[in-house]
N, C-alpha and C positions, 0 to 999 in steps of 0.2 A: 504493500500500500504506500509505503514511504517513497519507494522508487517511482511509483506512478505519480505521486504528488510533485516530486522534484522534476519529473519529465514535463508535467503540465506547466509548471512555473517557467521552465526554460522556453517552452513553445510559446507561451503568452508573451514573454519578454521580447521575442523576435518580432512580434507584431506591433510593437510600440512605434508610433509614427516618428517620434523624435529620437529614434534609437541612437543617432550619431551624437546626441548630447549626453548619453549615458554610458556607463561601463558596468560590467558585471563584478559583483563582490561575493566571493564564496567564503563562508565561515566554516572552518573545520572544527571537529570535536576536540582536537588537541589545543584549540585556542588560536591557531593561525588564521590569518585573513589574507586571501589572495584576491588581487584586483587585476582586471584585464578584460578580455573579450573571448567568450567560448567559440571555438571553431567547429567542433564536431560533438555529436551526442550519441552515446552508445546506450540505448534504452535498457539494456540488460544489466549493466554494471558500472558505467563510468562516463565522464565527459572530458573533452580535451580543450584546454584554454591557452590563449596567448596572453602572457602577463604584460603589464605596462612597460616593463623594461625589455620586451622583445623575446623573452623566453617562452618555451612551450612546457605545459604541465598537464598531466593526466590525473584526475581525481576520481577515486572510487566513491560511489554513492554511499557506501557504508561509513566513509570517513567524513561525510558532509553533514553539518548541523543545519544550515539553511543557506539560501541564495537570495541575494537582493540586487537592486539596481542603484547606482549612484550617479548623480549629475556630474558631468565633467566640464561644465562651462567655466567654472572658476579656474580649473587646472589649465584649460586651453588658453584662456586669457593671459594667465601668468606666463605660460610658455611663449606666447607671441610677444609679450612685453620684454621677456628676457632676450629673445632673438633680436628684437629691435635695438635694445640697449647694447648688445654685443657688437652690432654693426655701427653704432653711433660713436665710433672712436675718431672723433674729428681731430685732425692734425696729429696723427700717430707718430710715435718716436721714429726718427730717421731723417734721411735727406729731404730737403724741401727747396724748390727753386721757384722764382717768380719772374714774370715779365710785366712791365707796366708802362703806361704813358703818363707823363707829368707836364704840368704847365704852371708857370709862376707869374703872379701879378706883382710887379716890383713897385714898392711904395717909395723907395729912395730915388728912383729915376723912372718916371712913368713913360719915358720914351723908349725904354728897353723892354722887349717882350721875349720871354724865355720859354722854350718848350723842348721836350726830349723824350728819349726812350731809356729805360733803366732795366737792369736785371740783377737779381740778388740770389745767392746760393749759400746754403748753410745747413745747420743741423737743428732739428726740432727735438728738444730734450724731453718734452712732455706736451700735453695739449695746450699748455700755457706759454712756455718759454722757448724762443727761437734766437739763435746766434749765428751770424754769417757775415758775408762781405759781398760787395757788388760794385758795379760801375755804371755810369750813364754816359750818353752822348747827347749833349744839350746844344741847341741852336739858338743863338742870340741875335736879335735884330734891333737895330737902333735907327730910328727915323724921326727927324724933327723938320717938319715941312716948312716952318717959318724961316729956318736958316738953310734949308735945302741940304741937310746933312743926312747921310745914311751909311750904314755898314752892317755886315753880317760876320759872325764869328762862332766857332764851335768850341766847346769845352768838354773835357772828359774827366769828371770827378770819380775818384776811386775812394771807397768808404767802407767802414765797418758798420754793421747793422744789428740792432737789438730790437726784437718785437715781443711784446707780452700781451697775450689775450687774457681778458679778465674773466671769461666764462668758458666752459667746456662745450657749450651748446653749439648747434649748427650755425646759428646767427649770433655773433659775439663781437663786442667792442674790443678795440685794442689800442695800445699806445706803442709808438715806435720812435727810435732815435737813430740818426745816421750822422757820422762824423768822418771827415776825410780831407782829401786834397785834390784839386784839379791839376792834372799832369800834362794837359795839352791845351793849346790856344792860350786864353787868359788863365794863367796859373794862380793858385791861391787856396786858402782854407775854405772848406765846404762844411755846412751844417744844415741839417733838416730834421728837427723834431716834428712829430705829427700824431694825430689820433684819428681813428676811423672805425669802420665796421666791416667785418668779413661775413660772407654767407656761403655755407658749404654746398657744393654741387654734388660731391661724392665724398667718402671718408678721406680721400687724399687730394681732393681738388676743391678750390674755393675761389670765388671772386671777392674783390675788396675795393673799398673807396676810402680815401684818406684826405685830410685837410690839415695843413700845418704851417710852420714858419720856415722860410728859406733864407739862408745867408750864403753869399758867394763873394769871396775876395777875388778881385781881378787885378793881377799884376802885369805891367808891361815889361819892356826890356830893362828898364831901370827900376830899382827898388822904390824910388820915390814916386814913380808913376803907378799909382794904385787907386782903385775904385772899389767901393763896397756896395753890393746890391742886397737889399732886404725886401721881403715881401711875403705874400701868402701863396702857398703851394697847394695844388690840387693833384691827386693821384688816383688813377683807376688801373687795376691790374688783375692778374690771374696767378694763383699759387698752385703748384702741382708737385 
């Protein structure tokens, strides 16, 4: 009679419409509890189950105290959240490179317009801290229509770069500092602290926008022939 009861319970369980939201729970007489999904039923003496860890177990009816169903919705949600978190390792440890376009609005001399391309390469120690170095190729244009003066010049600043993200999330604010020296064209000290926001495209790729202060020392052939440019810098780039 007991075997018949267990058989009926198992048959009824298979007819549950929302069966995918449930798993089988078998309580054994020795106190053990087995959770999983039964695969085959042998009406004469036993049932075959696949446990939640992927194993296969055969239980004799004589060892079974009772069988029940358990909702798995909470379990599934937690598993999905865990999978998402494991992939949200933004800025993982290792090499990081960037390419960016920048433009400076000079306040010290409004007749000079500066724009250029930059690349930075270095090491991401954790999701927050990056240390590296880079260089840029900047194009400077000077034009003063009233005096009919104009010239163009290129500079190549080489600099150390430190970037700190304030959050580990996909969209995160950051602060960055660059300090170096221009080695070509107008030579001189280079400084560019900034702040901005990055937005993850994939765990290892992100776009970013930055706004900061730019300082460029421009030296001519003589040490006394020196100009200082100061202003606001805009940056847009891609990290990979």
